[in-house]
C-alpha positions as CSV (number, residue, x, y, z in Angstrom):
1,M,3.7,-5.7,-8.5
2,V,0.0,-5.5,-7.5
3,G,-1.6,-2.2,-8.6
4,T,-0.2,-0.5,-11.7
5,G,-0.9,3.1,-10.8
6,A,1.7,5.9,-10.8
7,I,3.2,5.0,-7.5
8,G,3.6,1.4,-8.3
9,R,5.2,2.2,-11.7
10,A,7.6,4.7,-10.1
11,I,8.8,1.9,-7.7
12,V,9.2,-0.7,-10.5
13,R,11.3,1.7,-12.6
14,R,13.8,1.9,-9.8
15,I,14.0,-1.8,-8.8
16,G,12.9,-3.7,-11.9
17,A,15.9,-3.6,-14.1
18,E,17.2,-7.1,-14.9
19,S,14.1,-8.6,-13.4
20,Y,11.0,-10.2,-14.9
21,V,8.2,-7.9,-13.7
22,I,4.6,-9.2,-13.3
23,L,2.1,-6.3,-13.4
24,A,-1.1,-7.4,-11.7
25,D,-4.2,-5.2,-11.6
26,Y,-7.9,-5.5,-11.2
27,S,-8.2,-3.8,-14.6
28,M,-6.4,-5.8,-17.3
29,E,-6.5,-2.6,-19.4
30,N,-4.5,-0.8,-16.8
31,A,-2.1,-3.7,-16.5
32,E,-1.5,-3.9,-20.2
33,R,-1.0,-0.1,-20.4
34,A,1.6,-0.3,-17.7
35,A,3.3,-3.2,-19.3
36,G,3.6,-1.3,-22.6
37,E,5.0,1.7,-20.9
38,L,7.6,-0.3,-19.1
39,E,8.5,-2.4,-22.1
40,D,9.1,0.8,-24.1
41,A,11.5,1.8,-21.3
42,G,13.5,-1.5,-21.6
43,F,11.8,-3.6,-18.9
44,Q,10.7,-7.2,-19.2
45,S,7.1,-7.4,-18.0
46,V,3.8,-9.3,-18.4
47,P,0.3,-8.0,-17.5
48,M,-2.0,-10.1,-15.3
49,Q,-5.6,-9.5,-14.1
50,M,-6.2,-10.1,-10.4
51,D,-8.5,-9.1,-7.6
52,L,-6.4,-8.3,-4.5
53,G,-9.3,-9.4,-2.3
54,S,-9.3,-12.9,-3.7
55,R,-7.0,-15.6,-2.2
56,R,-7.4,-17.7,-5.4
57,D,-6.1,-14.8,-7.5
58,I,-3.2,-14.2,-5.1
59,E,-2.2,-17.8,-5.3
60,S,-2.3,-17.6,-9.1
61,L,0.0,-14.6,-8.9
62,V,2.4,-16.4,-6.6
63,A,2.4,-19.4,-9.0
64,E,3.1,-17.1,-12.0
65,A,5.9,-15.3,-10.1
66,T,7.6,-18.5,-8.9
67,S,7.4,-20.0,-12.4
68,H,9.9,-17.4,-13.5
69,G,12.5,-18.0,-10.8
70,E,13.2,-16.5,-7.4
71,V,10.8,-13.8,-6.1
72,K,13.1,-10.9,-5.2
73,Y,10.7,-8.0,-4.8
74,V,7.0,-7.7,-3.9
75,V,5.2,-4.4,-4.2
76,N,1.6,-3.9,-3.2
77,A,0.3,-0.6,-4.5
78,A,-3.3,-1.7,-5.0
79,G,-6.4,-0.8,-3.0
80,V,-9.8,1.0,-3.0
81,S,-10.5,4.4,-1.5
82,P,-13.4,5.6,0.7
83,S,-15.0,7.2,-2.3
84,Q,-14.7,4.1,-4.5
85,A,-16.3,1.3,-2.5
86,P,-18.6,0.4,0.5
87,V,-17.2,-0.6,3.9
88,S,-17.2,-4.3,3.2
89,E,-15.3,-4.0,-0.1
90,I,-12.7,-1.7,1.5
91,L,-12.0,-4.2,4.3
92,R,-12.0,-7.1,1.9
93,V,-9.5,-5.6,-0.5
94,D,-7.4,-3.3,1.5
95,L,-7.2,-5.2,4.8
96,Y,-7.8,-8.9,4.0
97,G,-6.2,-8.8,0.6
98,T,-3.0,-7.2,1.8
99,A,-2.8,-9.6,4.7
100,C,-3.3,-12.5,2.3
101,L,-0.7,-11.2,-0.1
102,L,1.9,-10.8,2.6
103,E,1.2,-14.3,3.9
104,A,1.4,-15.9,0.5
105,F,4.6,-14.2,-0.6
106,G,6.2,-14.7,2.8
107,E,6.3,-18.4,2.0
108,V,8.3,-17.9,-1.2
109,V,10.3,-14.7,-1.1
110,A,14.0,-15.2,-1.8
111,E,16.8,-14.6,0.7
112,G,17.8,-11.0,0.3
113,G,14.4,-10.1,-1.0
114,S,12.2,-7.3,0.1
115,G,8.5,-6.2,0.1
116,I,6.7,-2.9,0.2
117,V,3.1,-2.2,1.0
118,I,1.7,1.2,0.1
119,S,-0.5,2.2,3.0
120,S,-1.7,5.8,3.6
121,Q,-1.5,8.7,5.9
122,S,-5.1,8.0,6.7
123,G,-4.0,5.1,9.0
124,H,-2.2,7.7,11.1
125,R,-5.4,9.7,11.7
126,L,-6.9,7.0,13.9
127,P,-6.3,7.6,17.6
128,S,-4.3,4.9,19.4
129,L,-6.3,1.7,19.3
130,P,-6.8,-0.6,22.3
131,E,-4.0,-3.1,22.6
132,Q,-6.5,-6.0,22.0
133,Q,-7.4,-4.4,18.6
134,N,-3.8,-4.0,17.6
135,E,-3.0,-7.6,18.4
136,A,-6.2,-8.8,16.6
137,L,-5.3,-6.8,13.4
138,A,-1.7,-8.1,13.5
139,L,-2.2,-11.7,14.6
140,T,-5.6,-13.0,13.7
141,P,-5.4,-15.7,11.1
142,T,-6.0,-14.2,7.7
143,E,-9.2,-16.1,6.9
144,E,-10.7,-14.8,10.2
145,L,-9.7,-11.2,9.9
146,L,-13.0,-10.0,8.5
147,Q,-15.0,-11.6,11.3
148,L,-13.4,-9.4,14.0
149,P,-16.3,-7.9,15.9
150,F,-15.0,-4.3,16.0
151,L,-14.7,-4.3,12.2
152,G,-18.3,-5.3,12.0
153,E,-19.3,-2.1,13.8
154,I,-17.8,0.2,11.2
155,K,-20.4,2.0,9.1
156,D,-18.4,4.8,7.6
157,T,-16.2,4.2,4.5
158,L,-13.5,6.6,5.7
159,K,-13.3,4.8,9.1
160,A,-13.1,1.5,7.2
161,Y,-10.2,2.8,5.1
162,Q,-8.4,4.1,8.2
163,Y,-8.7,0.8,10.0
164,A,-7.6,-1.1,6.9
165,K,-4.5,1.1,6.5
166,R,-3.7,0.9,10.2
167,G,-4.1,-2.9,9.8
168,N,-1.7,-2.9,6.9
169,V,1.0,-1.3,9.1
170,L,0.4,-3.8,11.9
171,R,0.3,-6.7,9.5
172,V,3.6,-5.7,8.0
173,M,5.1,-5.6,11.5
174,M,4.0,-9.2,12.2
175,E,5.0,-10.5,8.8
176,A,8.5,-8.9,9.1
177,T,9.1,-11.5,11.8
178,R,8.3,-14.3,9.3
179,W,10.0,-12.8,6.3
180,G,13.1,-12.2,8.4
181,K,13.5,-15.9,8.9
182,R,13.9,-16.2,5.1
183,G,16.5,-13.4,5.1
184,A,14.0,-10.9,3.6
185,T,12.5,-7.5,4.7
186,V,9.1,-6.0,4.4
187,N,8.0,-2.5,5.2
188,S,5.1,-0.1,4.5
189,I,5.0,3.4,3.2
190,S,2.2,5.8,4.0
191,P,2.0,8.6,1.4
192,G,0.0,11.8,1.8
193,I,-1.4,13.6,-1.2
194,I,0.6,12.4,-4.2
195,I,0.0,13.9,-7.6
196,T,-1.4,11.0,-9.7
197,P,-4.2,11.1,-12.3
198,L,-6.7,10.3,-9.6
199,A,-5.4,13.1,-7.3
200,N,-5.4,15.5,-10.2
201,D,-9.1,14.7,-10.7
202,E,-9.8,15.5,-7.1
203,L,-7.7,18.7,-7.3
204,H,-9.9,19.9,-10.2
205,G,-13.2,18.4,-9.0
206,P,-15.9,19.6,-6.6
207,R,-13.7,19.0,-3.5
208,K,-10.7,20.9,-4.8
209,E,-11.0,23.7,-2.3
210,G,-10.7,21.4,0.7
211,Y,-7.7,19.6,-0.9
212,L,-5.9,22.8,-1.8
213,K,-6.5,24.2,1.7
214,M,-5.1,21.1,3.2
215,I,-2.0,21.2,1.0
216,A,-1.4,24.9,1.7
217,A,-1.7,24.4,5.5
218,S,0.8,21.5,5.5
219,P,4.4,22.1,6.5
220,A,5.7,21.3,3.0
221,Q,3.0,23.5,1.4
222,R,2.8,21.2,-1.6
223,A,1.8,17.8,-2.7
224,G,4.2,14.9,-3.3
225,T,5.2,13.1,-6.5
226,P,5.2,9.4,-7.3
227,D,9.0,9.6,-7.9
228,E,9.5,10.7,-4.3
229,V,7.7,7.6,-3.1
230,G,9.6,5.5,-5.6
231,E,12.9,6.8,-4.3
232,L,12.0,5.9,-0.7
233,A,10.9,2.5,-1.7
234,E,14.1,2.0,-3.7
235,F,16.1,2.8,-0.5
236,L,14.1,0.4,1.7
237,M,14.4,-2.4,-0.9
238,S,18.1,-1.9,-1.5
239,R,21.2,-3.2,0.3
240,R,21.3,0.2,2.1
241,G,17.9,-0.4,3.7
242,R,18.5,-3.9,5.0
243,F,18.4,-2.9,8.6
244,V,14.9,-1.3,8.2
245,N,12.3,-4.1,8.6
246,G,8.7,-4.2,9.8
247,T,8.3,-0.4,10.0
248,D,6.1,2.2,8.4
249,I,7.4,5.5,7.0
250,L,5.1,8.5,6.5
251,I,5.9,10.5,3.3
252,D,3.3,13.3,3.5
253,G,5.1,16.6,3.8
254,G,4.3,16.9,7.5
255,T,0.5,16.7,6.9
256,T,-0.1,14.2,9.7
257,A,2.0,16.3,12.1
258,S,-0.2,19.3,11.2
259,Y,-3.4,17.2,11.5
260,W,-2.6,16.3,15.1
261,Y,-0.7,19.4,16.3
262,G,-0.8,22.2,13.7
263,D,-3.0,24.2,11.3
264,L,-4.8,21.1,10.1
265,Q,-6.4,20.2,13.4
266,Y,-9.7,21.5,12.1
267,L,-9.9,18.2,10.1
268,K,-10.4,16.2,13.3
269,A,-13.9,17.4,13.4
270,T,-14.7,15.7,10.1
271,H,-12.7,12.5,10.8
């Protein structure tokens, strides 16, 4: 697993029994904390420091994973948000890093294996892209992704994040055709507002009024939980979900629907 936050841990608790779990995170402290939590719950795990935006780090993770046997599950729950990093870093980590991870594990994933990429509802807030951009995000060789001209025109961190997350979904579609040849599946999940420590900070911080208004105006009228995302991932990665491959599933309480056609349309002016 890459990214040891609340969503990633919720997924691992559902699929990691009887498996050797590698917990990779940019912060070794976070990885060690997650490993301790899971070990206390009876899981075998080892922490590992890695930068998702580094091919060398990804190759080291693949080597570590394969040294313990077949790679059955791959979970990418890592990334940086628009408020955490500049445009170049968002594209390097969220777009390039995810593409590189999918490519690398697509070479070793076991038959019957499965992968999950945690994307975001933000990717669904971009209008339809020109077909040329869709194809470029899906098919451009990984090491050339960041040189795409239209990405170089992005100046806003939110727009960079939206493009990165749309790119994740398109890359998953492409990689599903490769993973399928190995008898494996790969899908993405796009959560809305999920209650994690980071989200709780936002809900009690200076932008809380905007977040609370958005939650109240969504069809579900509440935020989601990591366990709800974990249960969806468990289904997709289980025998029951084997016919689902190369797709993205929104789990946002209807927020995206309301953004385009309901009470949250006012957000379009700011996005």
